Each structure stands twice: as C-alpha cells, then as structure tokens.
N, C-alpha and C positions, 0 to 999 in steps of 0.2 A: 926782089924784096930787100937785098942788101943795099941796093942803091937808094931805095926809099928810106932805109934806116940811116944811111949816110947823109942823105939830105935832111933827115930829121935831127941830126946833130951827133950821131954815133960815128966812130971810126970804122974803118973797113974790117980790122980783125974783130972788133966788138960785134959788128953786125953779122960777120960770118959765124962767130961763136953763138950768138943768139939764135940764128937760123938753125944751127945744128941742134941746139937744145930743143927748139920747137919741133924739129923733125923727129927727134928721139921721143919726145912726149907724145907726138901723134902716133908714132909706131907702137908705143906701149899701150896707148888707149885703144888703137885698132885691134891689137891682140886681145886685150881684155874684152872688147865688144864682141869680137868673133867667138871668144870662149863663152860669153854669156848669151849669145843669140841662139834661138831654137828654130828648127825647121817648121815649115807650114803644116806638114803632116802631123808633126808632134803637137803643134798648136791645135789642129783640128781634133786630134785624139783627146787632148786635154779638155777642149770645149765640150766634146761629146760626153766625156766622163763627168765633167762638171754638171752638164745638163741632166745626165742620168742620176747623178747624186742629188741634184736639186729636185728632180721628179720623185725619187725615192723619199727624200726628206719631206716633200710636200705630202706624199702619200702617207708617210708615217705620222706627220703632223695632223693630217685630216683624220686618220684612223684614231690617233690619240685624242683628238678633239671630240670625235664621235663617241669614243669610249668614255671620255670624261663627261660628255653630255649625257650619255646613257647612265653613267654612274651618278651624275648629278641629278638626273630625272628620277633614277631609282631611289637615291637618297631623299630627294624632295618628296616623292610619293610615300616613302617610308616615314619621313618626318611629318608629312600631311596626315598619314594614317595614325601615327603616334599622337599628333596634335588632336585629331578627332577623338582618339581614345581618351586622351587627357581631358579634352573638353567634355566628353560624355561622363567621364569619371568626376570631373569637377561639378558638372550639372547634377549628377546623382548625389555627390557629397553635399552640394549646396541644398538640394531638395531634402536630403536626409537631415541636414542641419536645420533647415526650415521646419521640417516635421518635428525634430527634437525641440526646437525653440517653441513651436506651437504647443507641443505636449507639456513642456516646462511651464509655459505661460498659462495653459489650461490648469495644470496642477497647482500653480501658484494662485490662480484665480479661485480654484476650488478650496485650496487651503485658506485663502483670505475669506471666502464665503463661510467656510466652516468656523474660522475664528470669529467672524462677525456674528454668525448664528450662536456660537458659544457665548460671546460677549452679550448678545441680546438675551439669551437664556439666563445668563447670570444676572443681567439687569432686571429681567422679569422676576427671577427668583428673589432678588434683593427687594424689588418693589413689592412682591407678594409678602416677603417677610416683614418689610416696613409697614405694609397695610395691615397685616395680621397683628403686628406689635401695636400699631396705633389703635386698631379696633379693640384689641385686648385691653390696652391702656384706657381707651375711652369707655369700654364696657366696665372695666374695673372702677374707673372714676364714676361712671353713671351708677353702677351698683353701690359704690360707697356713698355717692350723693343720695341715691334712693334710700339706702339704709339710714343715712343721717336724717333725710326728710321724714322717713317712716318713723324713726325714733323720736324726732321732734314732734311729728304729728301725734304719735302715741302719747308722748309726754304732755302735749297740749290737750289731747282728748282726756288723759288722766287728770290733768289739772282742772279742765272744765268739768269732768265728772265729780272731782273732789269739791270744786266750787259749787256745782249744782247740788250735790248731796249735802254740803255744808249749809247752802242757802235753804234747801228743803228742810233740813233739820232745824235751822234757825227759824224758818217760817212756821214749822210745826210747833217748835217750842213757844214762839210768840203767840201762835193760835191757842196753844194749850194754856198759856198764861192769861190770854184774853178770855178764854172760856172760863177759867177759874175766877177771874175778876168779874166776869158777867154773872157767874153763879153766885159769888159773894154779894154782888150788887143786887141780884134778884132776891136772895135770901134776906138781905137787909131791908129791901123794899117791901117784901112780904111781912117782915116783922114790924116795920114801921106802919104798914097798912093795918095790921091787926091791932096794934097799939092805938092807932087813931080811931079805929072802929069801936074799941072797948072803952076808951077814955071819954070820948065826947059824942054825945048823941045829937048835940046841936049842929054838928057838922052836916047833918042831913039837909038843913035849910040851904046850905051853900053848895050842894052837889050839882045844882044846875049850872053854876058858874065854873066848876072845875073841869079839867081835861081828863077824861077817863079812858083807860085801855082795857078791853075785855080780857079776862084770864081764862084759859081753857081748863085749868084744874079747879080753881076756886069759884069761878063764875061770878067774881066781884070785879069792881072797877077801882083803879088807883086814882088818888086825888092829885090836885096840882102840887101839893107839898111834897108828895112822894116823887114826882117828876123832877122837882127842883133838887131834891136830895140826890137823885141819880145823876143829874148834870153836874152837881158839885163833886161827886165821886169821880166822874169822868175827867173833869178838869184837874182834880188832885192827882190822879194816876198819870196824866200826861198822854194818854192814848185813848182812842174812842172805845167805849164799852157799849155793848149791845145787850139788851135785856132779853133773856130767853123767855119766850112766850109759851113754850111747851114744856 
C-alpha cells in the first residue's frame, strides 16, 4: 500500500503515516462494530418478541375494532330507534297539526257561514224594513190620494147636487112663472071672450070662420081674436105660454 502511495506521488514517510492512520481508523471502527453487533440468539429472541407483540397488537386492534363496530352498531341501532321515534312523533305531530288546521279551517268556514247568514239575515231584515216602509208609504200615499179623490168626488157630487137643486129650483120657478102667466093669459082671454059675447051679437055670423077651442068649464068657444090676443101676450112675454084648459 505504501508503494502504491509512493507511486501515486506521496513520499515514503507520508505514505507510512497515512497507512498508520488508516489502520487506526479501521481498528476503531471494528471496535465500534463489535460493540454494536448482537448475537443470533438475541436477534431470534427479539424477532420472537416482536412477532408476539405484533400478534398481541393485532389481537388488540381486532378486538378494539370489533368493540368499536359493536358500539357503532349499537349506537346506529339506538340512533335508528331514536330516528323511528322521532319520525313517529313527527308524523303524529304533523297529523295533529293537520287535524288542528282542518279544525281551524272548519271553524273558520263555519264562522264565515255564520257571518254570511248573519249578513243575509240583516239584508233580509233591511229588505223587509224597506218593503214595509215602501208599502206603508205607498199605502199612506194611496190613502191620501184616495182621500183627496174622495173629497174631490164629494165636492163634485155636492157641486152637482147644488147645481141640480139650483136648476130644479130655477125650473120650478120658471114653471111657476109660466103657470102664473098662463093663468093671467087665460083669465084675460076669458074676460075678452065675455066682453066679445056681450058687446056684439053680430059676431055670431062670423063664428063659422073663427078657430074655436072648447072649454071644459064654460062650454063656450074662443074666437079668432082671442087667439090673436094670446099670441100677442106670448110674444110680449118672450117665452111660450100655454093656456090652461082645465
């Protein structure tokens, strides 16, 4: 090794020193390696112990996993049971809420129907009152109109009665006046007839040419001159006069 170092460019003392240093390092490292090495039996024991520890750890892990699985399954079943209970409770509460809502809706419908019936009753009462008021007003108006018509009819009948009575009294008065005029004319005619009979006897020759009217009291006949006097009296009075023959 020293020769190789020398051929490599080192001197002999340098190469000897280097080789000594390398030898010392090797000796130190061998001591360290011998101190750190373990025997085969120790290694086998360590391996056995490691494997035993691994098996124990595997067993513990599997037991812990099983326990955790059981716990998880128990918790899951408990949670499932609680979930079922909660779902049942929710279903019951929802059904109860539905029933309450239905009841509230039915109550509201009944209240609305009652309000509608009340409003309809009020409307009917108002219509009845309006009808009664209108009927009473119409009846009062009809009664007033009937009273006015009755009063007017009574006044018209009274007026007609007054007019009829007045006309009857006027006609009676006129008839009485005419009767008086007729009586006067008859008396005058009788007087003239007597005068004519006493004054002239020659008038008997002209009796055949005169118009005579028989008298029921005297049994005599009037001459044509008497008739002319009667017509003159009628024209003078302005109204027809009739001679009373009885």
